[in-house]
MITILUM-721698 format. One record per residue (C-alpha): residue number from 1; residue in three letters; chain; x, y, z. Coordinates in steps of 0.5 Angstrom, whole numbers, plus 500, padded with zeros to 3 digits. Each point is the difference from the previous one (the first is absolute). Last residue first. Layout:
NODE    nr   rest   kette     X     Y     Z
NODE   NUM    ala       A     X     Y     Z
...
//
This chain:
NODE    nr   rest   kette     X     Y     Z
NODE   709    ser       A   508   227   716
NODE   708    ile       A   503   502   494
NODE   707    glu       A   505   498   495
NODE   706    gly       A   497   493   499
NODE   705    leu       A   493   503   498
NODE   704    asp       A   502   502   493
NODE   703    lys       A   494   496   497
NODE   702    ile       A   499   493   503
NODE   701    gly       A   498   497   494
NODE   700    lys       A   505   493   501
NODE   699    asn       A   503   501   506
NODE   698    met       A   500   493   503
NODE   697    lys       A   502   498   493
NODE   696    asp       A   505   505   501
NODE   695    ile       A   503   497   506
NODE   694    asn       A   499   492   497
NODE   693    leu       A   505   502   494
NODE   692    lys       A   505   503   504
NODE   691    phe       A   500   494   504
NODE   690    val       A   500   495   496
NODE   689    thr       A   507   504   496
NODE   688    asn       A   503   500   506
NODE   687    glu       A   506   494   498
NODE   686    asn       A   500   504   494
NODE   685    lys       A   503   507   504
NODE   684    ser       A   495   505   497
NODE   683    leu       A   496   500   508
NODE   682    lys       A   501   508   500
NODE   681    pro       A   504   501   506
NODE   680    asp       A   504   494   500
NODE   679    asp       A   505   498   506
NODE   678    glu       A   496   506   505
NODE   677    leu       A   493   497   496
NODE   676    ile       A   501   493   502
NODE   675    glu       A   502   501   507
NODE   674    glu       A   494   505   501
NODE   673    ala       A   496   494   497
NODE   672    ile       A   503   495   505
NODE   671    asp       A   500   505   506
NODE   670    lys       A   492   500   498
NODE   669    val       A   500   493   500
NODE   668    tyr       A   501   498   507
NODE   667    gln       A   497   506   504
NODE   666    val       A   494   498   496
NODE   665    leu       A   501   493   502
NODE   664    gln       A   501   503   507
NODE   663    gly       A   493   503   500
NODE   662    asp       A   496   494   496
NODE   661    gln       A   494   499   506
NODE   660    ser       A   497   506   501
NODE   659    leu       A   502   502   492
NODE   658    asn       A   497   493   497
NODE   657    ala       A   502   497   494
NODE   656    met       A   497   496   496
NODE   655    lys       A   495   503   494
NODE   654    leu       A   503   507   502
NODE   653    asp       A   497   505   495
NODE   652    leu       A   504   507   502
NODE   651    thr       A   497   504   494
NODE   650    phe       A   504   506   497
NODE   649    gly       A   500   506   500
NODE   648    ser       A   506   502   503
NODE   647    gln       A   498   501   507
NODE   646    gln       A   497   494   500
NODE   645    lys       A   492   500   498
NODE   644    gly       A   497   496   506
NODE   643    glu       A   502   495   504
NODE   642    leu       A   499   504   507
NODE   641    ser       A   493   499   499
NODE   640    gly       A   501   492   503
NODE   639    pro       A   507   499   502
NODE   638    gly       A   499   495   504
NODE   637    arg       A   494   501   506
NODE   636    leu       A   503   497   506
NODE   635    arg       A   507   501   499
NODE   634    leu       A   499   507   496
NODE   633    asp       A   496   503   506
NODE   632    thr       A   506   497   504
NODE   631    glu       A   506   503   497
NODE   630    ala       A   495   507   500
NODE   629    ile       A   499   500   506
NODE   628    asp       A   507   499   502
NODE   627    phe       A   502   506   496
NODE   626    gly       A   494   504   502
NODE   625    asp       A   502   500   507
NODE   624    ser       A   494   500   505
NODE   623    ser       A   500   493   502
NODE   622    asn       A   497   496   505
NODE   621    leu       A   492   502   500
NODE   620    met       A   500   501   492
NODE   619    thr       A   504   493   500
NODE   618    ser       A   494   497   504
NODE   617    ile       A   495   503   495
NODE   616    arg       A   502   498   494
NODE   615    ser       A   501   492   504
NODE   614    tyr       A   493   500   501
NODE   613    ala       A   498   502   493
NODE   612    asn       A   504   494   498
NODE   611    glu       A   497   496   506
NODE   610    ser       A   494   502   497
NODE   609    leu       A   496   505   505
NODE   608    glu       A   493   499   505
NODE   607    asp       A   498   506   503
NODE   606    ala       A   500   504   494
NODE   605    thr       A   506   505   500
NODE   604    met       A   502   508   503
NODE   603    leu       A   507   501   500
NODE   602    leu       A   500   506   505
NODE   601    cys       A   506   504   498
NODE   600    tyr       A   503   505   505
NODE   599    ser       A   503   507   503
NODE   598    gln       A   504   503   505
NODE   597    ser       A   500   508   499
NODE   596    ser       A   507   503   497
NODE   595    gly       A   497   500   493
NODE   594    arg       A   500   496   493
NODE   593    gly       A   498   493   505
NODE   592    val       A   495   500   495
NODE   591    arg       A   500   498   492
NODE   590    gly       A   505   495   501
NODE   589    arg       A   495   495   502
NODE   588    leu       A   497   500   493
NODE   587    gln       A   506   498   497
NODE   586    his       A   501   494   505
NODE   585    leu       A   494   497   498
NODE   584    gln       A   501   501   493
NODE   583    ser       A   506   496   501
NODE   582    leu       A   497   495   503
NODE   581    gly       A   494   498   496
NODE   580    phe       A   493   503   501
NODE   579    arg       A   494   497   501
NODE   578    glu       A   502   497   507
NODE   577    ala       A   500   507   502
NODE   576    ser       A   492   500   498
NODE   575    gln       A   500   508   504
NODE   574    ile       A   506   504   501
NODE   573    ile       A   500   504   505
NODE   572    met       A   505   504   501
NODE   571    val       A   501   505   506
NODE   570    thr       A   505   506   501
NODE   569    ala       A   498   506   494
NODE   568    asn       A   503   506   503
NODE   567    pro       A   506   499   496
NODE   566    val       A   496   500   494
NODE   565    asp       A   504   498   493
NODE   564    val       A   496   496   495
NODE   563    gly       A   504   499   493
NODE   562    val       A   499   492   501
NODE   561    glu       A   495   495   502
NODE   560    ile       A   495   505   500
NODE   559    val       A   497   498   494
NODE   558    thr       A   499   493   504
NODE   557    thr       A   493   501   501
NODE   556    ala       A   497   506   505
NODE   555    ile       A   496   502   507
NODE   554    met       A   504   506   502
NODE   553    ile       A   498   501   508
NODE   552    gln       A   502   507   503
NODE   551    thr       A   497   505   495
NODE   550    val       A   501   508   500
NODE   549    lys       A   508   498   502
NODE   548    asp       A   502   503   493
NODE   547    val       A   503   494   499
NODE   546    phe       A   493   497   500
NODE   545    met       A   497   506   496
NODE   544    lys       A   505   500   495
NODE   543    met       A   500   491   499
NODE   542    ser       A   492   502   498
NODE   541    phe       A   501   506   496
NODE   540    glu       A   506   496   496
NODE   539    lys       A   495   495   499
NODE   538    asp       A   494   503   499
NODE   537    ala       A   505   505   494
NODE   536    pro       A   503   493   497
NODE   535    lys       A   493   497   499
NODE   534    met       A   499   494   504
NODE   533    arg       A   500   493   498
NODE   532    gly       A   507   499   503
NODE   531    his       A   498   501   507
NODE   530    val       A   499   505   505
NODE   529    val       A   495   502   506
NODE   528    ser       A   501   505   505
NODE   527    ile       A   496   499   508
NODE   526    gln       A   498   506   504
NODE   525    tyr       A   498   498   508
NODE   524    lys       A   497   504   504
NODE   523    pro       A   495   503   496
NODE   522    pro       A   499   495   498
NODE   521    pro       A   500   493   501
NODE   520    phe       A   506   495   502
NODE   519    ala       A   496   493   501
NODE   518    arg       A   496   500   495
NODE   517    ser       A   504   504   495
NODE   516    tyr       A   505   494   501
NODE   515    gly       A   495   495   498
NODE   514    glu       A   499   503   494
NODE   513    leu       A   507   502   498
NODE   512    gly       A   500   492   500
NODE   511    asp       A   495   499   496
NODE   510    glu       A   502   504   494
NODE   509    leu       A   507   499   502
NODE   508    asp       A   500   492   500
NODE   507    lys       A   502   494   505
NODE   506    tyr       A   501   495   496
NODE   505    asp       A   496   493   498
NODE   504    met       A   503   500   493
NODE   503    asn       A   496   497   495
NODE   502    glu       A   493   504   500
NODE   501    ser       A   505   507   501
NODE   500    glu       A   497   505   503
NODE   499    ser       A   502   507   499
NODE   498    ile       A   507   503   500
NODE   497    leu       A   504   496   502
NODE   496    pro       A   506   498   504
NODE   495    phe       A   499   504   506
NODE   494    val       A   504   505   504
NODE   493    val       A   498   504   506
NODE   492    tyr       A   505   506   502
NODE   491    ile       A   500   505   506
NODE   490    gln       A   501   505   503
NODE   489    arg       A   502   503   507
NODE   488    gly       A   498   506   504
NODE   487    glu       A   500   496   507
NODE   486    glu       A   493   499   499
NODE   485    ile       A   500   497   493
NODE   484    gln       A   505   495   503
NODE   483    lys       A   495   498   506
NODE   482    lys       A   495   499   494
NODE   481    ile       A   504   496   496
NODE   480    phe       A   502   495   506
NODE   479    gly       A   492   499   502
NODE   478    phe       A   499   499   493
NODE   477    val       A   506   494   499
NODE   476    arg       A   495   497   507
NODE   475    leu       A   494   500   496
NODE   474    val       A   503   497   494
NODE   473    asp       A   503   495   505
NODE   472    arg       A   496   494   496
NODE   471    asp       A   502   502   493
NODE   470    lys       A   507   498   503
NODE   469    phe       A   505   504   502
NODE   468    his       A   509   499   499
NODE   467    arg       A   504   506   503
NODE   466    thr       A   506   504   497
NODE   465    ile       A   504   504   505
NODE   464    ile       A   504   506   495
NODE   463    lys       A   506   501   502
NODE   462    ser       A   501   507   501
NODE   461    arg       A   504   504   494
NODE   460    gly       A   506   505   503
NODE   459    pro       A   506   497   497
NODE   458    pro       A   499   500   493
NODE   457    leu       A   498   493   497
NODE   456    glu       A   507   495   497
NODE   455    asp       A   500   496   494
NODE   454    ile       A   500   505   495
NODE   453    val       A   503   495   494
NODE   452    ser       A   502   501   494
NODE   451    ile       A   500   495   493
NODE   450    asp       A   504   501   493
NODE   449    leu       A   495   498   495
NODE   448    asp       A   500   495   496
NODE   447    gly       A   499   495   505
NODE   446    tyr       A   493   502   501
NODE   445    leu       A   496   495   502
NODE   444    thr       A   504   494   501
NODE   443    met       A   505   503   504
NODE   442    ala       A   494   504   503
NODE   441    leu       A   496   493   502
NODE   440    thr       A   506   497   502
NODE   439    arg       A   502   506   505
NODE   438    pro       A   493   501   502
NODE   437    ile       A   496   506   497
NODE   436    pro       A   498   505   505
NODE   435    thr       A   493   504   499
NODE   434    ala       A   503   507   500
NODE   433    thr       A   501   500   493
NODE   432    met       A   505   505   496
NODE   431    val       A   503   500   493
NODE   430    ile       A   506   505   499
NODE   429    val       A   501   502   493
NODE   428    his       A   505   504   496
NODE   427    pro       A   498   503   494
NODE   426    pro       A   500   497   493
NODE   425    asn       A   504   505   494
NODE   424    ile       A   495   503   495
NODE   423    asn       A   495   502   507
NODE   422    lys       A   492   499   501
NODE   421    ala       A   502   492   497
NODE   420    trp       A   502   499   508
NODE   419    leu       A   493   501   502
NODE   418    lys       A   496   495   495
NODE   417    ala       A   504   495   502
NODE   416    arg       A   496   500   507
NODE   415    gln       A   495   499   497
NODE   414    glu       A   502   494   495
NODE   413    val       A   503   497   507
NODE   412    gly       A   493   500   502
NODE   411    phe       A   499   504   506
NODE   410    arg       A   497   497   507
NODE   409    his       A   506   497   502
NODE   408    gln       A   504   507   499
NODE   407    glu       A   497   502   507
NODE   406    asp       A   504   507   499
NODE   405    ile       A   503   501   494
NODE   404    ile       A   506   506   500
NODE   403    val       A   503   502   494
NODE   402    met       A   506   504   499
NODE   401    gly       A   503   504   495
NODE   400    leu       A   494   503   496
NODE   399    asn       A   502   506   496
NODE   398    his       A   495   505   497
NODE   397    phe       A   495   495   501
NODE   396    lys       A   494   498   496
NODE   395    val       A   493   498   502
NODE   394    val       A   495   500   494
NODE   393    asp       A   502   493   499
NODE   392    glu       A   497   498   506
NODE   391    ile       A   504   496   505
NODE   390    leu       A   501   506   506
NODE   389    ala       A   492   499   501
NODE   388    his       A   501   493   502
NODE   387    thr       A   501   502   507
NODE   386    gly       A   504   507   502
NODE   385    ile       A   505   504   503
NODE   384    ile       A   504   504   496
NODE   383    ile       A   508   504   502
NODE   382    asn       A   503   505   497
NODE   381    leu       A   494   504   496
NODE   380    ala       A   504   506   496
NODE   379    gly       A   503   495   495
NODE   378    ser       A   496   503   494
NODE   377    glu       A   496   493   499
NODE   376    leu       A   498   498   507
NODE   375    asp       A   498   508   501
NODE   374    glu       A   496   499   493
NODE   373    his       A   496   495   503
NODE   372    ile       A   500   503   507
NODE   371    lys       A   497   505   497
NODE   370    val       A   494   496   496
NODE   369    arg       A   499   496   506
NODE   368    asp       A   498   506   504
NODE   367    lys       A   494   502   495
NODE   366    lys       A   498   493   499
NODE   365    lys       A   499   499   507
NODE   364    val       A   504   494   503
NODE   363    ser       A   496   494   502
NODE   362    gly       A   503   495   496
NODE   361    thr       A   507   501   504
NODE   360    leu       A   506   505   498
NODE   359    leu       A   503   503   506
NODE   358    ala       A   505   506   501
NODE   357    val       A   506   501   503
NODE   356    asn       A   504   507   498
NODE   355    ile       A   507   500   504
NODE   354    asp       A   504   507   503
NODE   353    leu       A   500   497   508
NODE   352    asp       A   495   504   504
NODE   351    lys       A   496   493   502
NODE   350    leu       A   503   494   496
NODE   349    phe       A   499   495   506
NODE   348    lys       A   494   501   501
NODE   347    ser       A   498   501   493
NODE   346    ile       A   503   493   500
NODE   345    ser       A   495   496   504
NODE   344    lys       A   493   504   498
NODE   343    leu       A   503   498   493
NODE   342    his       A   501   494   502
NODE   341    gln       A   492   499   503
NODE   340    gln       A   497   502   495
NODE   339    ala       A   503   496   495
NODE   338    leu       A   498   493   504
NODE   337    ile       A   494   503   500
NODE   336    glu       A   499   502   492
NODE   335    thr       A   502   492   500
NODE   334    pro       A   506   496   496
NODE   333    ala       A   505   504   502
NODE   332    met       A   506   504   494
NODE   331    ile       A   504   504   504
NODE   330    cys       A   504   505   495
NODE   329    ala       A   507   503   499
NODE   328    gln       A   503   505   496
NODE   327    tyr       A   507   501   498
NODE   326    gly       A   504   507   502
NODE   325    asn       A   505   496   503
NODE   324    asp       A   498   503   507
NODE   323    val       A   493   497   497
NODE   322    ala       A   503   493   501
NODE   321    met       A   503   500   506
NODE   320    leu       A   493   503   502
NODE   319    met       A   497   493   497
NODE   318    thr       A   504   497   504
NODE   317    leu       A   498   503   508
NODE   316    leu       A   493   499   498
NODE   315    ala       A   501   493   499
NODE   314    val       A   504   500   507
NODE   313    leu       A   494   504   503
NODE   312    thr       A   495   495   496
NODE   311    lys       A   503   494   503
NODE   310    gly       A   500   502   507
NODE   309    ser       A   499   493   504
NODE   308    gly       A   493   501   501
NODE   307    val       A   498   494   497
NODE   306    asp       A   505   495   499
NODE   305    gly       A   505   502   494
NODE   304    gln       A   502   498   493
NODE   303    leu       A   504   505   495
NODE   302    leu       A   501   496   493
NODE   301    arg       A   504   502   496
NODE   300    asn       A   502   502   493
NODE   299    met       A   505   505   499
NODE   298    gln       A   503   502   493
NODE   297    lys       A   507   500   500
NODE   296    gly       A   504   506   500
NODE   295    ser       A   503   498   507
NODE   294    ala       A   498   505   504
NODE   293    leu       A   493   499   501
NODE   292    asp       A   502   493   501
NODE   291    lys       A   505   502   506
NODE   290    arg       A   494   505   503
NODE   289    ile       A   495   494   500
NODE   288    glu       A   504   496   504
NODE   287    arg       A   502   505   505
NODE   286    leu       A   492   502   501
NODE   285    val       A   499   493   501
NODE   284    arg       A   506   500   505
NODE   283    thr       A   497   507   504
NODE   282    gln       A   493   498   499
NODE   281    ala       A   502   493   504
NODE   280    asn       A   503   503   505
NODE   279    thr       A   495   505   502
NODE   278    leu       A   499   507   498
NODE   277    lys       A   501   505   506
NODE   276    phe       A   495   505   501
NODE   275    asn       A   498   507   499
NODE   274    ile       A   500   500   492
NODE   273    asn       A   497   506   498
NODE   272    lys       A   505   506   500
NODE   271    his       A   507   497   500
NODE   270    phe       A   498   492   496
NODE   269    cys       A   497   505   496
NODE   268    asp       A   505   505   498
NODE   267    lys       A   505   494   499
NODE   266    leu       A   495   497   494
NODE   265    ile       A   499   507   497
NODE   264    asn       A   507   500   499
NODE   263    asp       A   503   494   499
NODE   262    lys       A   505   502   494
NODE   261    asn       A   506   497   503
NODE   260    lys       A   496   492   500
NODE   259    asp       A   501   501   491
NODE   258    phe       A   493   496   498
NODE   257    val       A   502   497   494
NODE   256    phe       A   495   498   495
NODE   255    gly       A   500   492   498
NODE   254    pro       A   502   497   493
NODE   253    thr       A   497   493   499
NODE   252    asn       A   504   495   495
NODE   251    gln       A   504   496   506
NODE   250    lys       A   495   501   507
NODE   249    arg       A   495   499   496
NODE   248    asn       A   503   494   496
NODE   247    leu       A   502   497   507
NODE   246    lys       A   494   501   503
NODE   245    leu       A   496   497   494
NODE   244    asn       A   506   494   501
NODE   243    leu       A   498   499   507
NODE   242    leu       A   493   499   500
NODE   241    asn       A   500   495   495
NODE   240    leu       A   506   496   504
NODE   239    gln       A   495   500   505
NODE   238    ile       A   494   499   497
NODE   237    tyr       A   504   494   496
NODE   236    phe       A   503   497   506
NODE   235    leu       A   494   500   503
NODE   234    glu       A   495   496   495
NODE   233    glu       A   507   495   499
NODE   232    phe       A   502   499   507
NODE   231    lys       A   491   498   502
NODE   230    ile       A   500   496   492
NODE   229    arg       A   507   496   503
NODE   228    tyr       A   498   499   507
NODE   227    gln       A   492   498   499
NODE   226    ala       A   503   494   495
NODE   225    lys       A   507   498   505
NODE   224    ala       A   494   499   506
NODE   223    leu       A   496   496   495
NODE   222    ser       A   506   496   498
NODE   221    lys       A   501   499   508
NODE   220    thr       A   492   498   502
NODE   219    asp       A   500   495   494
NODE   218    ser       A   499   499   493
NODE   217    pro       A   495   506   499
NODE   216    phe       A   495   501   495
NODE   215    his       A   498   507   499
NODE   214    leu       A   506   502   502
NODE   213    glu       A   505   494   499
NODE   212    phe       A   498   503   493
NODE   211    leu       A   502   507   500
NODE   210    ser       A   506   499   503
NODE   209    glu       A   502   495   496
NODE   208    glu       A   499   505   494
NODE   207    leu       A   504   505   503
NODE   206    ala       A   505   496   502
NODE   205    met       A   502   499   508
NODE   204    leu       A   505   506   503
NODE   203    asn       A   506   499   503
NODE   202    tyr       A   503   506   501
NODE   201    lys       A   505   500   495
NODE   200    gln       A   498   495   497
NODE   199    arg       A   493   503   497
NODE   198    phe       A   505   507   498
NODE   197    trp       A   504   496   496
NODE   196    pro       A   495   497   497
NODE   195    pro       A   496   507   498
NODE   194    leu       A   493   501   503
NODE   193    thr       A   494   501   497
NODE   192    glu       A   501   492   497
NODE   191    his       A   497   498   493
NODE   190    ile       A   493   497   501
NODE   189    lys       A   499   496   494
NODE   188    gly       A   501   493   502
NODE   187    lys       A   494   499   503
NODE   186    val       A   494   506   498
NODE   185    gln       A   495   495   499
NODE   184    lys       A   501   495   504
NODE   183    leu       A   500   505   506
NODE   182    leu       A   494   503   498
NODE   181    thr       A   496   494   500
NODE   180    asp       A   502   498   507
NODE   179    cys       A   499   507   501
NODE   178    leu       A   493   498   498
NODE   177    lys       A   500   494   504
NODE   176    his       A   502   505   506
NODE   175    ile       A   494   505   499
NODE   174    leu       A   495   495   499
NODE   173    lys       A   502   497   506
NODE   172    ser       A   500   507   504
NODE   171    asn       A   491   502   498
NODE   170    ile       A   499   502   493
NODE   169    tyr       A   492   497   500
NODE   168    asn       A   497   505   499
NODE   167    thr       A   497   502   506
NODE   166    lys       A   508   498   503
NODE   165    leu       A   502   506   496
NODE   164    lys       A   494   505   503
NODE   163    glu       A   502   498   507
NODE   162    ser       A   508   502   498
NODE   161    thr       A   506   496   499
NODE   160    ser       A   507   500   503
NODE   159    tyr       A   504   493   497
NODE   158    gln       A   502   494   506
NODE   157    pro       A   504   496   498
NODE   156    tyr       A   502   492   503
NODE   155    leu       A   505   499   503
NODE   154    asn       A   502   492   499
NODE   153    ser       A   502   500   494
NODE   152    val       A   497   498   492
NODE   151    leu       A   494   498   502
NODE   150    gln       A   497   497   495
NODE   149    thr       A   501   493   499
NODE   148    gln       A   498   499   508
NODE   147    trp       A   493   505   499
NODE   146    lys       A   498   496   493
NODE   145    thr       A   499   493   505
NODE   144    ile       A   497   504   506
NODE   143    glu       A   495   503   496
NODE   142    glu       A   500   508   501
NODE   141    ile       A   496   504   504
NODE   140    asp       A   502   508   502
NODE   139    pro       A   495   503   504
NODE   138    his       A   494   503   499
NODE   137    val       A   498   500   508
NODE   136    ile       A   503   496   505
NODE   135    asn       A   495   498   506
NODE   134    ile       A   501   499   508
NODE   133    arg       A   493   500   503
NODE   132    asn       A   497   504   506
NODE   131    gly       A   495   503   496
NODE   130    phe       A   506   503   495
NODE   129    ile       A   508   499   500
NODE   128    thr       A   505   501   495
NODE   127    pro       A   506   496   498
NODE   126    lys       A   504   503   495
NODE   125    gly       A   502   495   493
NODE   124    phe       A   502   494   497
NODE   123    ile       A   497   494   499
NODE   122    val       A   503   493   496
NODE   121    tyr       A   495   495   498
NODE   120    glu       A   499   493   500
NODE   119    lys       A   495   497   496
NODE   118    asp       A   494   496   500
NODE   117    arg       A   496   506   502
NODE   116    ser       A   500   503   493
NODE   115    ile       A   502   508   499
NODE   114    ser       A   498   503   494
NODE   113    asn       A   493   500   497
NODE   112    leu       A   499   504   508
NODE   111    ile       A   505   504   500
NODE   110    trp       A   499   503   492
NODE   109    asn       A   492   501   503
NODE   108    ile       A   502   504   506
NODE   107    gly       A   505   504   497
NODE   106    gln       A   498   505   505
NODE   105    phe       A   498   500   508
NODE   104    trp       A   505   494   501
NODE   103    ile       A   501   497   507
NODE   102    ile       A   503   494   503
NODE   101    glu       A   498   497   506
NODE   100    val       A   505   496   505
NODE    99    val       A   500   493   502
NODE    98    gly       A   503   496   506
NODE    97    thr       A   507   496   501
NODE    96    ser       A   500   495   494
NODE    95    asp       A   500   505   495
NODE    94    ala       A   493   503   497
NODE    93    phe       A   497   506   496
NODE    92    tyr       A   492   502   501
NODE    91    gly       A   500   504   493
NODE    90    ile       A   495   506   500
NODE    89    leu       A   498   504   495
NODE    88    lys       A   497   507   501
NODE    87    lys       A   493   502   496
NODE    86    lys       A   498   508   499
NODE    85    asn       A   493   501   498
NODE    84    lys       A   498   504   507
NODE    83    ser       A   506   498   504
NODE    82    phe       A   504   494   503
NODE    81    asn       A   495   495   496
NODE    80    ser       A   505   493   501
NODE    79    thr       A   502   495   495
NODE    78    glu       A   503   492   502
NODE    77    ile       A   506   497   500
NODE    76    his       A   502   494   503
NODE    75    thr       A   506   495   503
NODE    74    phe       A   505   504   496
NODE    73    lys       A   507   496   500
NODE    72    gly       A   507   502   505
NODE    71    lys       A   506   504   500
NODE    70    ile       A   501   507   504
NODE    69    gln       A   503   507   498
NODE    68    ile       A   501   506   504
NODE    67    tyr       A   500   507   500
NODE    66    pro       A   501   504   507
NODE    65    leu       A   497   496   506
NODE    64    asp       A   496   505   504
NODE    63    lys       A   493   497   498
NODE    62    asn       A   502   493   502
NODE    61    leu       A   502   493   497
NODE    60    glu       A   503   495   504
NODE    59    asn       A   494   495   500
NODE    58    ile       A   501   501   492
NODE    57    lys       A   507   497   499
NODE    56    tyr       A   505   505   498
NODE    55    phe       A   504   498   494
NODE    54    lys       A   507   504   500
NODE    53    ser       A   504   499   493
NODE    52    arg       A   497   506   497
NODE    51    asp       A   504   506   504
NODE    50    ile       A   497   506   498
NODE    49    tyr       A   503   506   497
NODE    48    arg       A   499   507   500
NODE    47    tyr       A   499   506   497
NODE    46    pro       A   501   497   493
NODE    45    phe       A   502   505   494
NODE    44    his       A   498   502   495
NODE    43    phe       A   505   502   496
NODE    42    leu       A   499   495   495
NODE    41    leu       A   494   502   499
NODE    40    asp       A   502   507   499
NODE    39    gly       A   505   498   495
NODE    38    trp       A   494   496   497
NODE    37    ser       A   497   507   498
NODE    36    ser       A   493   503   504
NODE    35    ile       A   501   499   507
NODE    34    gly       A   497   507   504
NODE    33    leu       A   497   494   505
NODE    32    glu       A   493   501   499
NODE    31    thr       A   499   504   495
NODE    30    lys       A   505   498   495
NODE    29    phe       A   499   492   503
NODE    28    leu       A   493   501   498
NODE    27    glu       A   501   503   493
NODE    26    ala       A   505   494   498
NODE    25    arg       A   494   494   503
NODE    24    lys       A   495   503   495
NODE    23    pro       A   505   501   494
NODE    22    gly       A   503   493   501
NODE    21    val       A   504   497   505
NODE    20    gly       A   502   492   500
NODE    19    pro       A   504   500   494
NODE    18    leu       A   504   508   502
NODE    17    tyr       A   498   504   493
NODE    16    lys       A   495   504   506
NODE    15    leu       A   506   502   504
NODE    14    glu       A   502   505   494
NODE    13    asn       A   508   499   499
NODE    12    asp       A   505   504   503
NODE    11    leu       A   504   494   502
NODE    10    ile       A   501   497   494
NODE     9    leu       A   503   507   496
NODE     8    ile       A   504   502   507
NODE     7    ile       A   503   494   500
NODE     6    ile       A   503   500   493
NODE     5    phe       A   501   508   501
NODE     4    gln       A   505   498   505
NODE     3    arg       A   503   494   496
NODE     2    asn       A   502   505   494
NODE     1    met       A   497   501   493
//
């Protein structure tokens, strides 16, 4: 049995078999923290460490202090009622400088039976204030003699838990104790996941030593080395895996060759219907795509571009390269609104050209759908634009050569893969996003793709003026809206929720519609409403009323974040703007500014804002660059929801590395991974066997998705 298999066996043990856990606690760990095995617990690292070498005096305590520790004795303990049928326990804890209240709401009988007034204790907890008195609620408590023998180092780890775990007596202290038990069980059985030559070359601590230091740090220097080891390994294997997938795809997946000399329809499109010059960024990206399409290898490219940068035109010109070479092309969009918008934009550029385009969505009538299916299969249809309807089994292509996925993050990797299966040989693929992705995140999430960026807006687009208003300023905002409508303009108003939530005190669409209807009554004013719960036909009708200028105001949820292009709409009002992430705010702002008139984005918030919310609003007021905003968003929120299913299908599950802080390390390990693969593309050398084993394990269960995006 090889050593790699031994570690898998041990760390895959169910958590309930660890002494001190059992079935009930194991179930709580699984549901609350996602910890179900020994390995999961071992890699559940502390989120911070507290210096236990310092003791505070009681007269130094205040509510603004973090977790602290004090030592002294209990003078007396008493119970008290704090609600009907519920008691609390108050212990009066004293040192030479004063007395502080220690309060328990649970485990009262156990505390009463275990505390003695003649013993000295160490109390560790967070000072709070109630009734003008400092107290510490449910602290860690230890007899000073036991504390002195148990303390491994002055750095005391704190583990994330949950309220439910705490009510079941599973706190940070217990997790630390279980980690101690676990490390003793697996000592000497945790085998390396990096080869010796590699650890020596890059000065990396051994894995078993790193894990022990992370849970029981000797000192700050050793802790930092252990953290670096885990971060390095996490990021290195992600990069090695992505680059290996990319290399395998390029070596093993042939691609259709599109001959530039056949560009007949493409040239007609330029000469007849594109009466403006492409931006330098669009031209550069098209050159990158053209190079891929002439290489004989399958193209797999991520196209990033800020709102309004002209991605759709680049996508169309790329599809025309396919059509000119006798292949079909398709665009798959996540919503009917966006698919319809693409059809409208593309049809304008294809006017009077010999090319057949159709729309396939869930609302297309059966009779029309049958005709579309027939034309696709016969090859009579050159370009199809659609939603999830494109991946239905009944949809068959004659010769699919180019696939464009718009807002790709809204599709699962398995859904996207169904499109490649529509052809015997994989078509060329472009995945597009209007959400700028920070460079570090792009390298980590999309390292198996080639990346193109349209980082330039077409000339003539005026800067959108962004302003911040509090809820108390609503009448001023209403006055501004009326003035804009009098000038013939239209207004978006976006709410974060459809209906009121008991848990969120934010403006909701239903309540907002009522308020706007009173302020802008018919017949002088007309309002459209669009949200995700509406039937597609109703949504389309309401949207058309706004596009046709029948209505002046559109009340909507974030369903209009993408795919709505109304040049006459000059004002975007975002209600409860503090509820939105920065990238989403930027996307919504991009819905205006599409015509020649000055446009505005008004951020409406509560009168009082948290520090984080204020930072987001300030960023929006001071920047209009989507990539700068994305970098700030990553810094403020962390990778968050962007860390989901990777392009190649595996989950990005970072236990230690932080993409918002470890950008330099990402680039460093990427360079190392490239160097290894350049020397040994198949990782077949003996010294690289461990690398091959680990990336094979990462890709276990992923079905041929390495060849596609």
